[in-house]
Structure formats: structure tokens, C-alpha cells
C-alpha positions in Angstrom: 42.3 146.2 80.7 43.9 144.6 83.7 45.3 147.5 85.8 45.2 145.7 89.2 47.4 143.0 88.0 49.8 145.2 86.1 48.6 144.0 82.8 47.5 146.7 80.4 45.3 146.7 77.3 48.1 146.6 74.7 49.0 145.1 71.3 51.4 142.2 72.1 53.6 141.5 69.1 56.3 139.1 70.4 56.2 135.7 68.7 57.3 133.1 71.3 58.3 129.5 70.7 55.8 128.0 73.1 55.4 124.3 72.1 58.5 123.5 70.0 56.9 125.7 67.3 56.6 129.3 66.8 53.4 131.4 66.8 52.7 132.1 63.1 54.2 135.2 61.6 51.3 135.4 59.0 47.8 135.9 60.1 45.4 133.0 59.0 43.5 133.5 55.8 40.1 134.9 56.4 38.9 135.4 52.9 35.2 134.9 52.7 34.9 136.4 56.1 32.5 133.8 57.5 28.6 133.8 57.2 25.9 136.1 58.1 26.5 139.5 59.5 30.3 139.1 59.4 30.4 139.5 55.7 27.4 141.9 55.5 28.5 145.4 54.2 25.1 146.8 53.2 25.5 149.6 55.7 29.0 150.7 54.2 29.0 153.6 51.9 30.6 153.4 48.4 32.9 155.9 46.9 32.4 157.2 43.3 35.0 156.6 40.7 37.0 159.7 41.8 36.8 159.0 45.5 35.1 162.3 46.1 34.4 163.4 49.6 30.8 162.4 50.5 28.1 164.5 52.1 28.1 163.9 55.8 30.3 161.3 57.5 29.2 157.8 56.3 30.7 154.4 57.4 33.9 153.7 55.5 35.2 157.3 55.1 37.2 159.3 57.5 39.5 162.4 57.4 39.2 162.7 53.6 39.9 159.1 52.8 37.8 156.1 51.7 38.4 152.6 53.1 39.5 151.4 49.6 41.4 154.5 48.5 45.1 154.5 47.7 47.4 156.6 49.7 51.0 157.8 49.0 52.7 156.5 52.1 56.1 155.0 52.1 57.5 153.8 55.5 61.0 152.7 54.2 62.4 156.1 55.6 59.9 156.6 58.4 56.6 158.4 58.3 56.3 162.2 57.9 53.5 164.0 59.6 51.5 164.1 56.4 52.0 160.5 55.8 51.0 159.7 59.4 47.7 161.6 59.0 46.8 159.8 55.7 47.8 156.5 57.2 45.8 157.0 60.4 42.7 158.4 58.5 42.4 155.5 56.0 43.0 153.1 58.8 40.2 154.6 60.7 37.9 154.2 57.5 38.9 150.6 57.2 38.2 150.0 60.9 34.6 151.5 60.4 34.2 149.1 57.4 35.2 146.0 59.3 33.6 146.9 62.6 30.4 148.4 61.3 30.6 151.4 63.7 31.3 155.0 63.2 34.1 157.1 64.7 32.6 160.0 66.5 35.8 162.1 66.8 39.5 162.0 65.6 42.1 159.8 67.4 45.4 161.1 68.4 48.4 158.9 67.7 51.7 159.5 69.5 55.1 157.7 69.2 57.3 156.6 72.1 60.6 154.8 72.0 60.9 151.3 73.6 63.7 152.5 75.9 61.5 155.4 77.2 58.6 153.0 77.6 60.7 150.7 79.6 62.0 153.6 81.7 58.5 154.9 82.5 57.5 151.4 83.5 60.5 151.2 85.8 59.8 154.7 87.3 56.2 153.6 88.0 57.6 150.5 89.9 60.2 152.6 91.8 57.6 155.1 93.0 55.1 152.6 94.3 53.0 153.8 97.3 52.8 151.7 100.5 49.5 150.2 99.3 51.1 149.3 95.9 53.9 147.5 97.8 51.3 145.5 99.7 49.6 144.7 96.5 52.9 143.5 95.2 53.5 141.1 98.1 49.9 139.9 97.8 50.2 139.5 94.1 53.5 137.7 94.4 51.7 134.9 96.2 49.1 134.7 93.5 51.7 134.0 90.7 53.7 131.7 93.1 50.6 129.7 93.7 50.3 129.3 89.9 54.0 128.0 89.8 54.8 130.8 87.4 57.1 133.0 89.6 58.9 131.6 92.6 60.0 132.9 95.9 62.5 135.7 95.6 61.0 136.8 92.3 59.0 140.0 92.0 55.9 139.2 89.8 55.5 142.8 88.8 59.0 143.0 87.6 58.4 139.8 85.6 55.2 141.2 84.1 57.0 144.5 83.2 59.8 142.7 81.6 57.5 140.5 79.4 55.5 143.6 78.4 58.6 145.7 77.8 59.7 143.1 75.3 56.4 142.5 73.7 54.3 145.7 73.6 53.9 147.2 70.2 51.4 149.9 71.2 48.5 150.8 73.5 45.4 153.0 73.7 44.8 155.0 76.7 41.0 155.6 77.5 41.9 158.3 80.0 44.0 160.2 77.5 41.9 159.3 74.5 45.2 158.6 72.6 47.1 155.8 71.0 50.8 155.4 71.8 53.0 153.4 69.4 56.2 151.8 70.8 59.0 152.0 68.4 62.8 151.4 68.2 63.2 154.5 65.9 61.1 157.4 67.4 62.8 159.9 65.0 61.7 158.1 61.9 58.8 156.0 63.2 57.1 153.2 61.4 53.8 151.6 62.4 52.7 148.1 61.7 49.3 147.9 60.1 48.0 145.4 62.7 49.1 147.5 65.6 47.4 150.6 64.2 44.1 148.9 63.4 44.1 147.1 66.7 44.5 150.3 68.8 42.1 152.3 66.6 39.4 149.6 67.4 40.1 150.4 71.1 39.6 154.1 70.4 36.4 153.2 68.6 35.2 151.1 71.5 36.0 153.8 73.9 34.0 156.4 71.9 30.9 154.1 72.0 31.2 152.2 75.3 33.5 154.4 77.6 36.2 152.0 78.5 36.8 153.9 81.8 33.6 152.6 83.0 33.9 150.3 86.0 32.3 147.4 84.4 35.4 147.1 82.1 37.5 146.7 85.3 37.4 143.8 87.7 38.6 142.9 91.2 40.2 139.6 90.2 42.7 138.4 87.6 40.1 136.0 85.9 37.6 138.8 85.8 40.0 141.1 84.1 41.1 138.6 81.6 37.4 137.7 80.8 36.7 141.5 80.3 39.7 141.7 78.0 38.4 138.7 76.2 35.7 141.0 75.0 37.7 144.2 74.5 40.8 142.6 73.2 38.9 139.9 71.3 37.0 142.5 69.4 40.1 144.4 68.5 42.1 141.4 67.5 39.1 140.1 65.4 39.0 143.3 63.5 42.8 143.0 63.2 42.7 139.6 61.7 40.0 140.5 59.2 42.0 143.4 58.2 45.0 141.2 57.5 43.0 138.9 55.3 42.0 141.9 53.2 45.7 143.1 52.7 47.2 141.9 49.5 43.8 141.0 48.1 40.9 143.4 48.0 43.0 146.2 49.7 46.5 147.6 49.2 48.1 148.1 52.6 51.1 150.0 53.7 54.1 147.7 54.0 55.8 147.7 57.4 59.6 147.4 57.5 60.7 144.0 58.7 63.2 145.6 61.1 60.5 147.1 63.4 59.8 144.3 65.9 58.0 144.3 69.2 60.6 142.1 70.9 63.7 144.1 70.0 65.8 141.0 70.5 64.9 140.8 74.2 62.9 137.6 74.4 65.3 136.5 77.3 63.4 138.8 79.6 60.1 137.2 78.9 58.4 134.9 81.3 56.5 132.4 79.2 53.9 131.6 81.9 53.1 135.3 82.3 53.1 135.9 78.6 50.6 132.9 77.9 48.3 134.3 80.6 48.4 137.8 79.3 47.8 136.5 75.7 44.6 134.5 76.5 42.2 137.3 75.6 44.0 138.0 72.3 43.8 134.2 71.5 40.3 133.1 72.7 38.8 136.6 72.5 38.5 136.7 68.7 36.9 133.3 68.6 34.4 134.3 71.3 33.6 137.5 69.3 33.2 135.6 66.0 30.8 133.2 67.7 28.8 136.1 69.2 28.4 137.8 65.7 27.6 134.4 64.1 24.8 133.8 66.5 23.3 137.3 66.7 25.0 139.7 64.4 26.5 143.1 65.1 23.7 143.8 67.7 24.7 140.9 69.7 28.3 142.0 69.8 27.2 145.5 70.9 25.1 143.8 73.8 28.0 141.6 74.7 30.5 144.6 74.8 28.1 146.5 77.1 27.7 143.4 79.3 31.1 141.7 79.1 32.0 138.2 80.2 32.8 137.5 83.8 35.2 134.4 83.5 37.7 133.0 81.2 35.7 129.9 81.2 33.1 131.8 79.1 35.6 133.0 76.6 37.5 129.8 76.3 34.4 127.7 75.7 31.8 130.3 74.4 29.5 129.6 77.2 27.5 131.8 79.5 27.9 129.5 82.5 28.2 131.5 85.6 30.8 130.8 88.4 29.3 129.2 91.5 29.6 131.1 94.7 32.4 130.1 97.2 32.0 131.1 100.9 35.2 131.3 102.9 35.9 132.0 106.5 39.5 132.3 107.6 40.7 130.1 110.4 44.2 131.2 110.7 46.0 131.3 114.0 49.5 132.2 115.5 49.7 135.6 113.7 48.7 134.7 110.2 46.3 137.1 108.4 45.0 137.8 104.9 45.6 141.0 102.9 42.2 142.4 103.7 42.6 145.5 101.5 43.6 143.7 98.4 41.6 141.9 95.7 38.1 140.8 96.6 38.0 140.7 100.3 41.6 139.7 100.4 41.3 136.9 97.6 41.9 136.6 93.9 40.2 134.4 91.5 42.7 133.2 88.9 40.2 131.3 86.8 40.5 128.6 84.1 42.9 130.3 81.8 45.5 130.9 84.4 45.1 127.4 85.8 45.7 126.0 82.3 48.7 128.1 82.0 50.0 126.7 85.4 49.7 123.2 84.1 51.2 123.9 80.7 54.1 126.0 82.1 55.1 123.3 84.6 54.9 120.7 82.0 57.2 122.9 79.8 59.7 123.9 82.5 59.6 121.1 85.1 58.5 118.2 82.9 55.4 117.8 85.1 52.8 115.2 84.0 49.9 117.6 83.5 49.1 118.7 79.9 50.8 117.8 76.7 53.1 120.7 76.0 52.4 120.7 72.3 48.7 120.9 73.0 49.0 124.7 73.1 49.2 124.7 69.3 46.3 122.4 68.7 43.6 125.0 67.7 40.5 124.6 65.8 39.3 128.1 64.8 41.0 130.2 62.2 40.8 133.1 64.7 42.7 131.3 67.5 46.3 131.4 68.2 46.8 129.1 71.3 44.8 126.4 72.8 43.8 126.9 76.4 41.5 123.9 76.7 43.1 121.3 78.9 41.8 118.2 80.8 42.9 119.2 84.4 41.7 122.9 84.0 38.3 122.1 82.3 35.2 121.7 84.5 36.3 124.8 86.5 33.4 126.1 88.4 35.1 128.9 90.5 38.2 129.5 92.7 39.3 131.9 95.4 43.0 132.3 96.3 43.7 134.0 99.6 47.4 135.0 100.2 48.4 135.1 103.9 51.3 137.0 105.7 52.9 136.9 109.2 55.4 139.3 110.7 58.2 137.7 112.5 61.4 138.8 114.1 63.3 137.8 110.9 60.9 139.6 108.5 57.7 138.5 106.7 56.5 135.0 106.0 53.9 134.2 103.3 51.4 131.5 102.4 48.0 131.0 100.9 44.8 129.1 100.8 43.4 128.3 97.4 39.9 127.0 97.3 38.8 125.6 93.9 35.3 124.4 92.9 34.7 122.0 90.0 31.7 120.9 88.0 32.0 117.3 88.9 34.0 115.1 91.3 35.8 113.8 88.2 36.8 117.3 87.3 38.1 117.9 90.8 40.0 114.6 90.8 41.7 115.5 87.4 42.7 119.0 88.8 44.1 117.3 92.1 46.0 114.6 90.3 47.7 117.0 87.9 48.5 119.5 90.8 50.1 116.6 92.7 52.1 115.8 89.6 53.6 119.5 89.7 54.7 118.8 93.2 56.2 115.5 92.2 58.2 117.3 89.4 59.7 119.5 92.2 60.6 116.4 94.2 58.1 116.8 96.9 58.3 114.5 99.9 55.1 113.3 101.6 55.0 114.4 105.3 51.6 113.4 106.5 48.0 112.9 105.3 47.5 115.0 102.1 50.7 116.9 103.0 53.9 117.3 101.0 57.1 119.4 101.3 59.2 120.8 98.5 62.6 121.1 100.1 64.5 123.0 97.5 64.2 125.4 94.6 62.0 128.5 94.0 58.9 126.8 95.2 60.3 125.3 98.4 57.3 125.2 100.8 54.9 122.8 102.5 51.6 122.0 100.7 48.3 120.4 101.9 46.2 119.2 99.1 42.7 118.0 100.2 39.7 117.0 98.0 36.2 117.0 99.3 33.5 116.2 96.6 33.8 118.8 94.0 36.2 121.0 96.1 39.9 120.9 96.1 41.7 123.1 98.7 45.5 123.8 98.7 47.1 125.4 101.7 50.7 126.6 101.3 53.1 127.8 103.9 56.9 127.8 104.7 56.6 124.8 107.1 54.1 122.0 107.8 53.3 123.8 111.1 52.7 127.1 109.2 50.3 125.2 106.9 48.5 124.1 110.0 48.4 127.6 111.4 47.1 129.1 108.2 44.3 126.6 107.8 43.5 124.0 110.4 42.4 120.6 109.3 38.9 121.0 111.0 
């Protein structure tokens, strides 16, 4: 879950054209299910020939239904209350079968229209507190630093617009309930994948308590990393479920007219979407690797101690970020947002840095990463490839937004400190970053200093490499850059 950056734990259903090719509408075939514990069903109960109710509450049975039992549910005219109950109960049994974990209580499933969902999101934005407004100003600099939303754009509105178009459903740990977003609330239909995904979140919450602080983080990268575990687990179950449909299991067909995007893909910011989607893409691969190495007990341990960086979920590594110490040297009225993030800073991480390079290659023709590389995946559990040369070798980063009050209003800038495993990694990042500036017609105005004169990213930039560290300083003018961070 990513509450601090406005990105919730949800099912994203929008299929975007991201590399000249669309994300696949059909899930990859997972027949055979992998090796070892993944295909182990020794602890799953088996029904008798009449699907009689068992004694007790074994794995694979919930609410009167076995995981492989037929149900009389037809979504062509919407779901009745009785159909919804049967649909949810059998889906819970199937989640138990796939996840090797028992539901301890029933799960509430509610329906909300897409229009109402968008209205509620808008109301939350309109009722922002002063602190939330400060967060918005701070967070705008984070997304601007990533060249995803430019000056004059509200990053929170862009996030809400992207989610409003792509959210199919969500689970609320605080309410212990699933909400399905639909275009037809009077006669709702529910996609199998959405229901199974959100039921897995409910199962997680019952066993791990998703309201625990360890499932929240102070930085964007930390939140994405945690979601790599939480969303990765749910997406992994969803993919395995899809592989069983039409084969070993009969599944309830979903009407093709019920789509997450509702024809509003124009409101989607692809850079934000790709960032949000990273846990859903790399997470299942990461979860599969954990299970292959150590079985279901290893997955349980990982979920109790989730990863701390997207580097870990992208590369299935346990490498820890290196510490970055930072002391502000700002003068002439410039200051950090001390109450925001982690001591005023954010860590965007490898996934967001890759998104920056990919998004700028796609939108500005920057010479950073091949646009079509996003589709070059190797695992059957993967959707997009976040592994890029200029973002690999990430060791840590801290991004400090700055502000200054003037007679004409507020001015903003930032200092972005990045650390890399080797000097070669740092050089690759620096070169690709300078290629972004070149794509925006940056003019050199001094040693390591460039100015973008026009457009949504019009600003001054100082980009300096020192060993394995690359520091970017941004401000409205060259003088402001020097005030925000002196050269010494």
C-alpha cells in the first residue's frame, strides 16, 4: 500500500499500449505450476463425490463450497445476492487452495460505481488539510524530478486520474472489506481475477495485519517495495488462478463490456501508471522465486519481513541500500520541507528511475533506454521489464524538495543525491540523465550546469558526478541552483 504518495493497494485492470504493443489481455499459461512447493497440494482437503460439507473447516472449502465444485452463477444479467454469495465463497476456497492458507473469517464484498469512486477521490483532494497541501507541493517536486509531471501540473491529480481510469477494485484493511468498482452497480459483474486478487489481500490481512506499520514506508521506493510483496503475492495467486480456468476448473465468465478503463485512457499518465504497476509486474516474479527457494514457509517469512527497495524486487536480491548522509547548505531563504517524507527527503528508487528514463524515451525521444525494452520479459509471471542499463547498479538515493517564499509567490527546486554500486554505474546514470536534458533542448551555462528554457521542465540544472555519487540540483535559475546547493 502506498498511502503517502496517494497510490493505494488496488487491482489495476487498464491495459496500456506501452511499447508499441499492448499488455497481453490473456494471462500467461502457468499449467504445471512450477516445481517444488508451488505445485504441492498435499495439505489441501479433497471433497467426496457428492461435495458434502466436511467436518471442520479444511483448506479448500469455504462457506459451503469446495474449490472444485460447480456453482450456478450467470453474470450476463448481473449478480443476484445469492449468486454473489456463492461466487465469493467458492473463490475464497480457491484462494485457499492456491495460497495454502486458511481464511479465519468471512470477507465482505461491496460494489461502488466508477463515477462515485471518482467523486470520492475528488472530494478527498478538495478537502485537503494544510499539511496535505504541503505534501502535495513537496510531492510535485518528486514527480517533476522524475520528469513525469511538469511545472503547473498537480501530481496528485495525475495519480487520481490514472487510478480512476484503471482501478477495478480494492481491499481496505481498516474496513476489512473488498470494494469492486463497476460501471453498472445496479447489476454488478465481477471479474474473476479482480475478486481473487482482492480476496488474497483479505487473507493476508487476516494473517499478517496489513495495518501494521511495517507495511507502510516513508518513501516512494519503500512503499513500492512493500507492495512488491503484498501485491506480488496477490498477483501471483491471480495468475495461477487464471491458469486453472478452462482447464481443471470451470470459472464464472465475465462480460467483456465491464472494463476498468471505461474508455478514459486519455486521463492516464503512462509514467505514473508504469511506476504504480511495478509491484504487480515484478512482485509475482519475486514471490515465485521466494517460494521456489524455500517453499510456503519462506513466503510467510518474507511477508512478515517485506523487502525494503525495488532493487530487491526487480532483481530478487537481498542487497541493502547504502546509507546517504546529507546536510543542507541552502542560503537566501531556501529550505526543505522538514515535515514531509524522511526528514524532508524521498527515495524514489530503481523502479521510478527506470520509469523516468523509459517515459522520457517515449515522450521526448531521449536517448536513455530502448522504448520497446519494456516488453522484453523473461518470466512467465512478469508483465513489464524494469531492468535498464542506466538504472541498474542503484545503491540508494535521497531527493530533497526545496521551497522559497517570494513576493510573487512560492518557488521550488530540489537536490537529488544518488549513490551507485560502481563508478561505471554512476556514469551510465549521469549520461542518460544528461540525454534527458538534451531532449528538452538544454543549453550549457557553466561547469556541469544546464538550463532548459521552455516547456514543462523549464529550469536550471547542475549535474555533478563524484566517484559513485551523482548529485542533481534543480532550481528556477542558475542563481537559485547555487543558493539551494553551493558548489563547495
